[in-house]
KETORVEX-722276 format. One record per residue (C-alpha): y, x, z. Coordinates in steps of 0.001 Angstrom, whole numbers, padded with zeros to 6 digits, always signed. Layout:
<sites>
<site><v>Y</v><u>X</u><w>Z</w></site>
...
</sites>
This chain:
<sites>
<site><v>-006169</v><u>+021875</u><w>+006238</w></site>
<site><v>-005534</v><u>+024861</u><w>+003715</w></site>
<site><v>-001963</v><u>+024989</u><w>+002834</w></site>
<site><v>-002420</v><u>+027287</u><w>-000084</w></site>
<site><v>-004541</v><u>+024895</u><w>-002147</w></site>
<site><v>-002668</v><u>+023095</u><w>-004936</w></site>
<site><v>-001866</v><u>+019385</u><w>-005013</w></site>
<site><v>-000629</v><u>+017505</u><w>-008150</w></site>
<site><v>+001351</v><u>+014314</u><w>-007777</w></site>
<site><v>+001431</v><u>+012354</u><w>-011020</w></site>
<site><v>+004126</v><u>+009487</u><w>-010955</w></site>
<site><v>+006059</v><u>+011439</u><w>-008528</w></site>
<site><v>+009338</v><u>+009432</u><w>-009012</w></site>
<site><v>+007861</v><u>+006442</u><w>-007099</w></site>
<site><v>+008545</v><u>+005708</u><w>-003504</w></site>
<site><v>+004898</v><u>+006392</u><w>-002296</w></site>
<site><v>+004618</v><u>+009534</u><w>-004205</w></site>
<site><v>+007906</v><u>+010796</u><w>-002436</w></site>
<site><v>+006400</v><u>+009827</u><w>+000867</w></site>
<site><v>+003290</v><u>+011972</u><w>+000218</w></site>
<site><v>+005602</v><u>+015000</u><w>-000957</w></site>
<site><v>+007543</v><u>+014560</u><w>+002264</w></site>
<site><v>+004632</v><u>+014596</u><w>+004593</w></site>
<site><v>+003038</v><u>+017548</u><w>+002890</w></site>
<site><v>+006273</v><u>+019658</u><w>+003195</w></site>
<site><v>+006602</v><u>+018645</u><w>+006693</w></site>
<site><v>+003184</v><u>+019602</u><w>+007441</w></site>
<site><v>+003783</v><u>+023244</u><w>+006077</w></site>
<site><v>+002773</v><u>+023130</u><w>+002459</w></site>
<site><v>+004697</v><u>+025507</u><w>+000192</w></site>
<site><v>+006676</v><u>+023509</u><w>-002259</w></site>
<site><v>+005515</v><u>+025885</u><w>-005061</w></site>
<site><v>+001937</v><u>+024727</u><w>-004458</w></site>
<site><v>+002973</v><u>+020860</u><w>-005170</w></site>
<site><v>+003211</v><u>+020115</u><w>-008674</w></site>
<site><v>+005307</v><u>+017105</u><w>-009596</w></site>
<site><v>+004648</v><u>+015124</u><w>-012832</w></site>
<site><v>+006467</v><u>+011959</u><w>-014293</w></site>
<site><v>+004512</v><u>+008607</u><w>-015038</w></site>
<site><v>+003931</v><u>+009120</u><w>-018797</w></site>
<site><v>+002237</v><u>+011633</u><w>-021177</w></site>
<site><v>+004561</v><u>+013988</u><w>-022765</w></site>
<site><v>+007583</v><u>+016166</u><w>-022430</w></site>
<site><v>+009738</v><u>+016910</u><w>-019281</w></site>
<site><v>+010924</v><u>+013988</u><w>-017307</w></site>
<site><v>+014338</v><u>+013563</u><w>-015567</w></site>
<site><v>+014950</v><u>+010825</u><w>-012675</w></site>
<site><v>+018392</v><u>+010200</u><w>-011617</w></site>
<site><v>+018917</v><u>+008099</u><w>-008414</w></site>
<site><v>+021728</v><u>+008011</u><w>-006054</w></site>
<site><v>+023429</v><u>+010751</u><w>-008268</w></site>
<site><v>+020602</v><u>+013141</u><w>-007730</w></site>
<site><v>+018362</v><u>+014561</u><w>-010430</w></site>
<site><v>+014574</v><u>+015089</u><w>-010156</w></site>
<site><v>+012807</v><u>+017189</u><w>-012940</w></site>
<site><v>+009177</v><u>+016583</u><w>-013338</w></site>
<site><v>+006676</v><u>+018618</u><w>-015333</w></site>
<site><v>+005565</v><u>+017870</u><w>-018759</w></site>
<site><v>+002195</v><u>+015500</u><w>-018200</w></site>
<site><v>-000171</v><u>+017776</u><w>-020365</w></site>
<site><v>-003331</v><u>+019302</u><w>-019177</w></site>
<site><v>-002390</v><u>+022882</u><w>-018953</w></site>
<site><v>+000076</v><u>+022012</u><w>-016402</w></site>
<site><v>-002641</v><u>+020567</u><w>-014132</w></site>
<site><v>-004715</v><u>+023475</u><w>-014501</w></site>
<site><v>-005515</v><u>+025231</u><w>-011015</w></site>
<site><v>-004832</v><u>+021981</u><w>-009135</w></site>
<site><v>-007343</v><u>+021143</u><w>-006318</w></site>
<site><v>-006403</v><u>+017440</u><w>-005856</w></site>
<site><v>-004738</v><u>+015391</u><w>-008368</w></site>
<site><v>-003076</v><u>+012120</u><w>-006882</w></site>
<site><v>-002174</v><u>+009338</u><w>-009411</w></site>
<site><v>+000713</v><u>+006896</u><w>-008308</w></site>
<site><v>+002591</v><u>+004674</u><w>-010428</w></site>
<site><v>+001908</v><u>+005415</u><w>-014247</w></site>
<site><v>+001100</v><u>+003792</u><w>-017522</w></site>
<site><v>-002600</v><u>+003306</u><w>-018959</w></site>
<site><v>-002657</v><u>+005928</u><w>-021128</w></site>
<site><v>-001420</v><u>+008497</u><w>-018348</w></site>
<site><v>-004003</v><u>+007355</u><w>-016166</w></site>
<site><v>-006781</v><u>+007682</u><w>-018551</w></site>
<site><v>-005833</v><u>+011054</u><w>-019847</w></site>
<site><v>-005169</v><u>+012301</u><w>-016287</w></site>
<site><v>-008717</v><u>+011273</u><w>-015236</w></site>
<site><v>-010045</v><u>+013250</u><w>-018198</w></site>
<site><v>-008168</v><u>+016231</u><w>-017491</w></site>
<site><v>-008712</v><u>+016339</u><w>-013475</w></site>
<site><v>-012718</v><u>+016082</u><w>-014471</w></site>
<site><v>-012175</v><u>+019092</u><w>-017108</w></site>
<site><v>-010614</v><u>+021506</u><w>-014688</w></site>
<site><v>-012872</v><u>+020527</u><w>-011776</w></site>
<site><v>-010321</v><u>+018808</u><w>-009408</w></site>
<site><v>-010524</v><u>+015764</u><w>-007352</w></site>
<site><v>-008726</v><u>+012587</u><w>-008903</w></site>
<site><v>-007171</v><u>+010420</u><w>-005956</w></site>
<site><v>-006191</v><u>+007185</u><w>-007421</w></site>
<site><v>-003499</v><u>+005894</u><w>-005125</w></site>
<site><v>-002960</v><u>+002186</u><w>-004984</w></site>
<site><v>-006045</v><u>+001613</u><w>-007209</w></site>
<site><v>-008252</v><u>-001454</u><w>-007619</w></site>
<site><v>-011440</v><u>-001319</u><w>-005581</w></site>
<site><v>-014531</v><u>-001906</u><w>-007748</w></site>
<site><v>-017613</v><u>-004033</u><w>-006427</w></site>
<site><v>-019655</v><u>-001715</u><w>-003918</w></site>
<site><v>-016706</v><u>+000492</u><w>-003264</w></site>
<site><v>-016386</v><u>-000866</u><w>+000200</w></site>
<site><v>-018218</v><u>+000956</u><w>+003024</w></site>
<site><v>-021048</v><u>-000867</u><w>+004775</w></site>
<site><v>-019453</v><u>-000266</u><w>+008291</w></site>
<site><v>-016757</v><u>-003231</u><w>+008744</w></site>
<site><v>-014956</v><u>-000736</u><w>+011166</w></site>
<site><v>-014970</v><u>+002083</u><w>+008853</w></site>
<site><v>-011883</v><u>+003523</u><w>+007387</w></site>
<site><v>-011150</v><u>+001343</u><w>+004165</w></site>
<site><v>-008509</v><u>+003445</u><w>+003064</w></site>
<site><v>-010828</v><u>+005984</u><w>+001600</w></site>
<site><v>-013399</v><u>+004768</u><w>-000937</w></site>
<site><v>-015376</v><u>+007410</u><w>-002991</w></site>
<site><v>-016560</v><u>+006494</u><w>-006256</w></site>
<site><v>-019985</v><u>+007881</u><w>-007836</w></site>
<site><v>-018088</v><u>+010151</u><w>-010217</w></site>
<site><v>-016596</v><u>+011987</u><w>-007394</w></site>
<site><v>-013116</v><u>+010558</u><w>-007503</w></site>
<site><v>-011447</v><u>+008717</u><w>-004671</w></site>
<site><v>-009647</v><u>+005457</u><w>-004635</w></site>
<site><v>-006938</v><u>+004263</u><w>-002379</w></site>
<site><v>-006532</v><u>+000622</u><w>-002359</w></site>
<site><v>-003005</v><u>-001104</u><w>-002297</w></site>
<site><v>-001927</v><u>-001674</u><w>+001272</w></site>
<site><v>-001584</v><u>-005423</u><w>+001382</w></site>
<site><v>-005199</v><u>-006180</u><w>+000549</w></site>
<site><v>-006557</v><u>-003266</u><w>+002537</w></site>
<site><v>-004628</v><u>-004234</u><w>+005801</w></site>
<site><v>-005744</v><u>-007836</u><w>+005525</w></site>
<site><v>-009465</v><u>-006951</u><w>+004293</w></site>
<site><v>-009241</v><u>-004514</u><w>+007700</w></site>
<site><v>-008192</v><u>-007228</u><w>+010055</w></site>
<site><v>-010698</v><u>-009853</u><w>+008615</w></site>
<site><v>-013381</v><u>-007324</u><w>+009228</w></site>
<site><v>-012821</v><u>-007937</u><w>+012997</w></site>
<site><v>-013771</v><u>-011630</u><w>+012891</w></site>
<site><v>-017450</v><u>-012083</u><w>+013613</w></site>
<site><v>-019760</v><u>-012887</u><w>+010659</w></site>
<site><v>-020573</v><u>-016529</u><w>+011932</w></site>
<site><v>-020264</v><u>-018685</u><w>+008569</w></site>
<site><v>-018040</v><u>-019014</u><w>+005532</w></site>
<site><v>-014441</v><u>-017803</u><w>+005879</w></site>
<site><v>-011530</v><u>-019953</u><w>+004679</w></site>
<site><v>-008446</v><u>-017676</u><w>+004207</w></site>
<site><v>-005125</v><u>-018845</u><w>+003123</w></site>
<site><v>-002409</v><u>-016160</u><w>+003142</w></site>
<site><v>+001092</v><u>-015836</u><w>+002096</w></site>
<site><v>+002502</v><u>-012395</u><w>+001339</w></site>
<site><v>+006209</v><u>-011697</u><w>+001754</w></site>
<site><v>+006872</v><u>-008706</u><w>-000610</w></site>
<site><v>+009867</v><u>-006215</u><w>+000181</w></site>
<site><v>+012265</v><u>-004896</u><w>-002267</w></site>
<site><v>+010471</v><u>-001607</u><w>-002169</w></site>
<site><v>+007740</v><u>-002737</u><w>-004162</w></site>
<site><v>+010073</v><u>-002589</u><w>-007333</w></site>
<site><v>+010837</v><u>+001009</u><w>-006194</w></site>
<site><v>+014183</v><u>+002603</u><w>-005334</w></site>
<site><v>+015520</v><u>+000303</u><w>-007850</w></site>
<site><v>+014587</v><u>-002911</u><w>-006052</w></site>
<site><v>+016056</v><u>-001182</u><w>-002486</w></site>
<site><v>+019348</v><u>-000345</u><w>-004173</w></site>
<site><v>+019587</v><u>-003930</u><w>-005712</w></site>
<site><v>+018979</v><u>-005552</u><w>-002598</w></site>
<site><v>+021565</v><u>-003720</u><w>-000946</w></site>
<site><v>+024097</v><u>-004294</u><w>-003774</w></site>
<site><v>+023224</v><u>-007859</u><w>-003878</w></site>
<site><v>+023914</v><u>-008369</u><w>-000315</w></site>
<site><v>+027063</v><u>-006486</u><w>-000451</w></site>
<site><v>+028314</v><u>-008708</u><w>-003478</w></site>
<site><v>+027546</v><u>-012007</u><w>-001722</w></site>
<site><v>+029483</v><u>-010878</u><w>+001500</w></site>
<site><v>+032060</v><u>-009846</u><w>-000567</w></site>
<site><v>+032404</v><u>-012909</u><w>-002888</w></site>
<site><v>+031518</v><u>-011017</u><w>-006203</w></site>
<site><v>+029020</v><u>-011406</u><w>-008921</w></site>
<site><v>+025311</v><u>-010837</u><w>-007844</w></site>
<site><v>+023387</v><u>-007953</u><w>-009878</w></site>
<site><v>+020031</v><u>-009192</u><w>-010826</w></site>
<site><v>+018876</v><u>-006639</u><w>-013335</w></site>
<site><v>+015678</v><u>-005653</u><w>-011164</w></site>
<site><v>+014787</v><u>-008820</u><w>-009496</w></site>
<site><v>+015724</v><u>-011308</u><w>-012230</w></site>
<site><v>+017368</v><u>-013520</u><w>-009624</w></site>
<site><v>+019289</v><u>-013485</u><w>-006454</w></site>
<site><v>+016960</v><u>-012098</u><w>-003506</w></site>
<site><v>+019235</v><u>-011212</u><w>-001038</w></site>
<site><v>+019405</v><u>-013681</u><w>+001917</w></site>
<site><v>+016680</v><u>-016011</u><w>+000221</w></site>
<site><v>+013052</v><u>-016404</u><w>-000385</w></site>
<site><v>+011864</v><u>-016757</u><w>-003947</w></site>
<site><v>+008293</v><u>-017198</u><w>-005320</w></site>
<site><v>+007471</v><u>-013670</u><w>-006730</w></site>
<site><v>+007151</v><u>-013522</u><w>-010435</w></site>
<site><v>+004907</v><u>-010442</u><w>-010398</w></site>
<site><v>+002562</v><u>-011719</u><w>-007721</w></site>
<site><v>-001274</v><u>-011501</u><w>-009170</w></site>
<site><v>-003242</v><u>-013626</u><w>-006774</w></site>
<site><v>-006523</v><u>-013285</u><w>-008867</w></site>
<site><v>-006241</v><u>-009425</u><w>-008276</w></site>
<site><v>-005306</v><u>-009445</u><w>-004656</w></site>
<site><v>-008161</v><u>-012016</u><w>-003760</w></site>
<site><v>-010731</v><u>-010033</u><w>-005494</w></site>
<site><v>-009655</v><u>-006763</u><w>-003831</w></site>
<site><v>-009732</v><u>-008348</u><w>-000453</w></site>
<site><v>-013233</v><u>-009806</u><w>-001183</w></site>
<site><v>-014306</v><u>-006441</u><w>-002265</w></site>
<site><v>-013154</v><u>-004608</u><w>+000576</w></site>
<site><v>-014436</v><u>-006744</u><w>+003190</w></site>
<site><v>-017864</v><u>-006898</u><w>+001391</w></site>
<site><v>-018757</v><u>-010429</u><w>+002648</w></site>
<site><v>-018223</v><u>-014030</u><w>+001369</w></site>
<site><v>-014792</v><u>-015732</u><w>+002094</w></site>
<site><v>-013003</v><u>-018459</u><w>+000389</w></site>
<site><v>-009583</v><u>-017096</u><w>-000220</w></site>
<site><v>-006200</v><u>-018309</u><w>-001693</w></site>
<site><v>-002871</v><u>-016520</u><w>-001814</w></site>
<site><v>+000800</v><u>-016885</u><w>-002570</w></site>
<site><v>+003383</v><u>-014144</u><w>-003165</w></site>
<site><v>+006929</v><u>-014382</u><w>-002235</w></site>
<site><v>+009760</v><u>-011993</u><w>-002569</w></site>
<site><v>+011477</v><u>-011531</u><w>+000569</w></site>
<site><v>+015042</v><u>-010193</u><w>+001273</w></site>
<site><v>+013764</v><u>-007033</u><w>+003136</w></site>
<site><v>+013985</v><u>-003392</u><w>+002157</w></site>
<site><v>+010369</v><u>-001890</u><w>+003239</w></site>
<site><v>+008713</v><u>-004293</u><w>+005688</w></site>
<site><v>+005445</v><u>-006134</u><w>+004020</w></site>
<site><v>+004518</v><u>-009358</u><w>+005878</w></site>
<site><v>+001313</v><u>-011333</u><w>+005502</w></site>
<site><v>+000953</v><u>-014755</u><w>+007044</w></site>
<site><v>-002800</v><u>-016162</u><w>+007159</w></site>
<site><v>-004433</v><u>-019131</u><w>+008199</w></site>
<site><v>-008275</v><u>-018890</u><w>+008820</w></site>
<site><v>-010823</v><u>-021603</u><w>+009041</w></site>
<site><v>-013280</v><u>-020842</u><w>+011703</w></site>
<site><v>-015507</v><u>-022457</u><w>+014080</w></site>
<site><v>-014449</v><u>-022284</u><w>+017812</w></site>
<site><v>-011063</v><u>-020742</u><w>+017294</w></site>
<site><v>-010135</v><u>-019819</u><w>+020848</w></site>
<site><v>-013401</v><u>-017741</u><w>+021302</w></site>
<site><v>-013122</v><u>-015975</u><w>+017886</w></site>
<site><v>-009516</v><u>-015164</u><w>+019078</w></site>
<site><v>-010637</v><u>-013366</u><w>+022124</w></site>
<site><v>-013391</v><u>-011479</u><w>+020260</w></site>
<site><v>-010825</v><u>-010294</u><w>+017641</w></site>
<site><v>-008593</v><u>-009080</u><w>+020216</w></site>
<site><v>-011228</v><u>-007151</u><w>+021777</w></site>
<site><v>-012400</v><u>-005735</u><w>+018575</w></site>
<site><v>-008966</v><u>-004726</u><w>+017463</w></site>
<site><v>-008122</v><u>-003092</u><w>+020608</w></site>
<site><v>-011239</v><u>-000899</u><w>+020584</w></site>
<site><v>-011250</v><u>-000177</u><w>+016709</w></site>
<site><v>-007682</v><u>-000760</u><w>+015267</w></site>
<site><v>-006231</v><u>+000276</u><w>+013023</w></site>
<site><v>-003256</v><u>-002143</u><w>+014338</w></site>
<site><v>-001158</v><u>-002514</u><w>+017190</w></site>
<site><v>-001759</v><u>-005882</u><w>+018572</w></site>
<site><v>+001316</v><u>-007871</u><w>+019728</w></site>
<site><v>+000699</v><u>-009734</u><w>+022923</w></site>
<site><v>+003934</v><u>-011544</u><w>+023445</w></site>
<site><v>+005757</v><u>-012201</u><w>+020119</w></site>
<site><v>+004374</v><u>-012760</u><w>+016630</w></site>
<site><v>+007908</v><u>-011830</u><w>+014919</w></site>
<site><v>+009216</v><u>-008356</u><w>+016235</w></site>
<site><v>+012402</v><u>-006856</u><w>+015959</w></site>
<site><v>+012558</v><u>-005666</u><w>+012447</w></site>
<site><v>+013287</v><u>-002081</u><w>+013523</w></site>
<site><v>+010264</v><u>-001754</u><w>+015468</w></site>
<site><v>+008245</v><u>-002791</u><w>+012466</w></site>
<site><v>+010202</v><u>-000252</u><w>+010113</w></site>
<site><v>+009633</v><u>+002387</u><w>+012588</w></site>
<site><v>+005804</v><u>+001939</u><w>+013574</w></site>
<site><v>+003336</v><u>+004496</u><w>+012074</w></site>
<site><v>+000582</v><u>+001824</u><w>+012132</w></site>
<site><v>+000573</v><u>-001792</u><w>+010994</w></site>
<site><v>+001269</v><u>-004652</u><w>+013804</w></site>
<site><v>-000706</v><u>-007545</u><w>+014052</w></site>
<site><v>-000482</v><u>-011007</u><w>+015993</w></site>
<site><v>-003096</v><u>-013525</u><w>+016320</w></site>
<site><v>-003010</v><u>-017289</u><w>+017730</w></site>
<site><v>-005623</v><u>-020060</u><w>+017793</w></site>
<site><v>-003828</v><u>-023090</u><w>+016516</w></site>
<site><v>-006437</v><u>-025423</u><w>+016921</w></site>
<site><v>-010354</v><u>-025618</u><w>+017476</w></site>
<site><v>-011163</v><u>-024580</u><w>+014160</w></site>
<site><v>-007839</v><u>-022653</u><w>+012847</w></site>
<site><v>-006582</v><u>-019117</u><w>+013409</w></site>
<site><v>-003125</v><u>-017848</u><w>+012489</w></site>
<site><v>-003013</v><u>-013907</u><w>+011867</w></site>
<site><v>+000591</v><u>-012181</u><w>+011169</w></site>
<site><v>+000336</v><u>-008851</u><w>+009678</w></site>
<site><v>+003584</v><u>-006512</u><w>+009361</w></site>
<site><v>+003760</v><u>-002887</u><w>+007984</w></site>
<site><v>+006249</v><u>-000773</u><w>+006611</w></site>
<site><v>+005471</v><u>-000361</u><w>+002832</w></site>
<site><v>+006493</v><u>+003373</u><w>+002758</w></site>
<site><v>+005844</v><u>+004804</u><w>+006228</w></site>
<site><v>+002362</v><u>+002971</u><w>+006375</w></site>
<site><v>+001791</v><u>+002414</u><w>+002500</w></site>
<site><v>-000016</v><u>+004188</u><w>-000312</w></site>
<site><v>+001889</v><u>+007605</u><w>+000345</w></site>
<site><v>+000887</v><u>+007678</u><w>+003951</w></site>
<site><v>-002607</v><u>+006637</u><w>+003343</w></site>
<site><v>-002756</v><u>+009412</u><w>+000753</w></site>
<site><v>-001411</v><u>+011928</u><w>+003239</w></site>
<site><v>-004220</v><u>+010802</u><w>+005576</w></site>
<site><v>-007085</v><u>+010903</u><w>+002896</w></site>
<site><v>-006224</v><u>+014350</u><w>+002053</w></site>
<site><v>-006745</v><u>+015414</u><w>+005532</w></site>
<site><v>-010160</v><u>+013594</u><w>+005509</w></site>
<site><v>-010899</v><u>+015439</u><w>+002101</w></site>
<site><v>-010205</v><u>+018835</u><w>+003223</w></site>
<site><v>-010030</v><u>+019293</u><w>+007005</w></site>
</sites>
């Protein structure tokens, strides 16, 4: 990959954007060729976290000039629209990280890389990791009838950014020291408990899975806030015919095509093993003649949108 091209990162204060930045620097990119912007159109932005200050460039067209790729992470609607216009005007490639795939975005090959979806206008969308990984796994199930999928998505604190990670830490410390629990970010106690996610958009999640998979299925989902820092978990029950045979076929298919590491002996691995894994972990069990259970886990930062963005950049510019 050419190290002298310029990369612009919009919404650079998010965890995913920071992961992309870290990977770019580690791979030899000159920091001066990585332009970092805030999440809103306007002047300079300053982010204060852990007593460290980060200064982001003003999100204006002239500062994007010269960029070869523009990665859009967490930002408001106006910023997203304006950045798309400016990127087109300067002839750069827009990469919508964590975007919502539209009908027809999914590749025809069910074992293709779903993390890179090119749009007709030349831009690229990187889907959110949870629907992406679930759709990728479901793609290994043979098309032998209508799929019925019921899943519970356990969201880690990192879905709320660094503020969520820090508050979970302080909640746990406060409880262990018999002190008042801070709830400014979560709105409730999350440490040592499972609570329904007030931010969960089941309709959007289910629509993305269907679009990415590119086949008919009946899906229902529930979001739960879990007391974990970065590990995402998706527990899924799938109605199929002849579950034991399907399990064997899926195991063989995943082993040959990935992108998961299949767990053979334990469905719930050590937390550190998940946090350190560079690829998602998966387990599958046939519970009865017509029911499969699938368990997916991945590090929201190490396997999330920032990591996917780095992978996509490598594919766009070898």
